[in-house]
Each structure stands twice: as C-alpha cells, then as structure tokens.
MARGUPA-35150 format. One record per residue: residue in one letter; x negated, y, z of N, C-alpha, C, O, CB in turn. Coordinates in steps of 0.1 Angstrom, whole numbers, plus 2048, in hexadecimal, padded with zeros to 3 digits. Glycine has a CB too. Layout:
N
AXYZXYZXYZXYZXYZ/...
//
This chain:
78
M5B278AC545AD78FC615A4784C675A7778C675B8793C6B/N599788C6D59077EC7359477BC8159D781C86581783C73/L58E771C8759276CC94591778C9E59A77ACA758A760C99/N58677FC9E58478ACA858E794CA659379ACB0576790CA6/G592797C9959C7A1C975AA79DC9C5B17A5CA159D7A4C88/M5AD790C9A5B978BC9F5BA78BCAE5C478FCB45BB77CC9A/I5AF788CB55AF788CC35B1796CC85B8799CD25A2782CC9/A5AA7A0CC25AB7AECC55B97B2CC45BF7BACCC5A27B7CBD/E5C07AECB95CE7B2CB75D77ACCC25E07B3CC75D37ADCA9/L5D57A0CC65DC799CD05DB7A1CDD5E47A3CE55D878BCD2/K5CE7A5CE05CC7ADCEC5D37BACED5D77BFCF85BD7AFCEE/R5D57C0CE15DC7CDCE15EC7CBCE25F27D5CE55D97D4CD4/M5F17BFCE05FF7BDCE16047BECF05FD7BBCF96037B0CDB/S6107C3CF16177C3CFE61A7B4D0261A7ABCFA6237CCCFE/D61D7B2D0F6227A5D1362E7A1D0B62F795D086247A5D22/R6377AAD096437A7D026407A2CF4646798CEF64D7B3D02/E6377A9CED6337A6CDF62D798CDF62F790CD662A7B1CDA/L624795CE961E788CE962877DCEB627772CE5613788CF4/R632780CF463C776CF6644773CEA647768CE764677AD02/E64777ECE264F77CCD6647775CCB64C76DCC465378ACD1/L63A778CCA631771CC1630762CC463275ACBB623777CC1/A62E75FCD162E751CD563B74ACD263B73ECCD62B750CE4/A646751CD465374BCD2655747CC365C73ECC065E754CD6/Q64F74FCBA65074DCAC64973FCA864D739C9E649758CA4/Y64073BCB163972ECAF63F723CB8639719CB962A730CB2/G64A726CBE65171CCC664B71BCD464E711CDB65170FCC0/V643725CD963D724CE664472FCEE64273BCEC62E726CE5/E64C72BCF8652734D01649737D0D64572DD1466072ED06/L646743D0F63E747D1A645752D2264C75BD1D63074DD15/S643752D2F64875CD3863E768D38632766D3364A757D47/S642773D3D63977FD3D62D77CD46622780D4464178BD43/G630775D51625771D5B61B768D5460F769D5662B76AD67/E62075ED4C617756D4560E75DD3B60275BD3961E74AD3E/V614767D3460D76FD2A602777D315F7777D2D616779D23/R60577DD3D5FB784D445F077BD495E4780D4960278BD50/K5F376FD4D5E8766D515E0760D455D475ED475EE75AD59/L5E675FD3A5DF75AD2E5D7764D275CD761D215E9754D24/R5DB771D295D477CD225C577CD245BD77DD1A5DA789D26/P5BF77AD305B177AD325AA76FD2A59E770D285AE779D41/L5B1764D275AB759D205A775DD1159F756D0B5B474DD20/L5AD768D0C5AA76CCFF59B770CFE59576ECF35B2778CFB/D595774D09587778D0957E76BD0857276CD0558477FD16/E584760D0B57C753D0A57D74CCFD575743CFA58074AD15/V586750CF4588749CE757C74CCDF577757CDE59574ECE0/S577741CD956B742CD156D73CCC3575733CC155F73BCD8/F566742CB956673DCAC56272ECAB566727CA355D746CA3/S55A72ACB555571CCB5560712CB855F707CB554A71BCC0/F56B717CBD57770ECBF57B708CB25806FCCB2583716CC6/L57970FCA757D70AC9A5766FDC9657B6F5C8F57C714C90/W5696FDC9A5606F1C965606E7CA155F6DBC9E5536F6C93/T55F6EBCAE55D6E1CB85696DECC05696D5CC85536E7CC2/G5746E5CBD5816E2CC45816EBCD15776F1CD55826D4CC8/V58D6EBCD758F6F3CE35886ECCEF58C6E0CF159E6F6CE6/P57F6F2CF65796ECD015826E8D0D58C6EFD0F56E6F5D07/E5806DDD135886D8D1E58A6E2D295956E4D2E5826CBD24/P57F6E9D2D5826F3D3858C6FED34593703D3C5746FAD3B/F58C702D2759570CD225A3706D235AD70CD27592710D14/I5A56F9D1E5B26F3D1E5B76F2D2C5C36F4D2F5B16E4D18/R5AE6EED365B36EDD445B86FAD495C16FBD515A76E8D4D/K5B2705D455B6713D495C4715D445CD71AD4B5AC71ED45/V5C7712D375D4714D325DE70BD395E970FD3C5D4711D22/E5DA6FED3B5E36F5D435E76FBD505F26F9D555DC6E7D44/S5DD701D575E0706D645EB712D645F1715D6E5D370BD6B/I5EC718D585F5723D5760371ED5160D722D575F072DD4D/I603716D47610712D41613704D4361E6FFD3E60F715D32/G60B6FCD4960D6EED4C6086E5D416066E9D3661C6ECD4D/P6056D8D455FF6CFD3C6086CBD306036C9D255FB6C3D43/E6156CAD3261E6C5D2761F6D0D1C61D6CCD1062C6C2D2D/R6216DCD206226E7D166146E8D0F6136EBD036266F4D1C/T6096E7D165FC6E9D105FA6DED065F56E0CFB5F16E8D1B/R5FD6D1D0A5FC6C6D016046C8CF45FE6C5CE96006B9D08/R6106CCCF56186CFCE96126D9CE06126D7CD46266D3CED/I60D6E4CE66076EECDE5FA6E9CD75F86EBCCB6036FACE7/M5F26E2CDE5E66DCCD95E96D3CCD5E36D3CC35DE6D5CE4/E5F36CACCF5F76C1CC55FD6C8CB85FA6C4CAD6016B7CCA/Q6046D2CBB60B6D9CB06026E2CA86036E3C9C6176E0CB5/Y5F96E9CAF5F26F4CA85E36F2CA75DC6FACA05F4701CAF/L5DD6E8CAE5CF6E7CAE5CB6D9CA85BF6D6CA75C86E9CBB/
//
C-alpha cells in the first residue's frame, strides 16, 4: 500500500480503531488526542520520507500529546 492509501485507510478508521492501532506500537492515546491528531493526517506528505518531519508539524503533535511522548515516538519510529 502506498502512503496515500495508508493515510486514506487511517482516515476511515474509527477513533477506537486508531487507538488500538497506536497501542500496538506502544503509543497510548486518548479518544480526545485521536480526534485532535486526525486533522494532521491531511498534512502528512511523501516528502517527509526524504526531508524528515518538519518542525511546525512536530510542534503541532507536541501541543496535542506533549513533548516527551512526541520525542519518544520520533526516536522510536522516525
């Protein structure tokens, strides 16, 4: 599946399904956090793979889940 297909699939998932998926990767999210993070899916770009995740995007994630959890995710998965 390509990146756009994966993002489309994530958008179709319920909040509960997204929470369960995140938990499989060791990321615990509340329903409120999932709802706040969901609009950021529209900002994910294929260019992240080559240029890295832009600071403004990271700051948006930090404002939702906090800097410590964001840092752990970035270190573990990116």
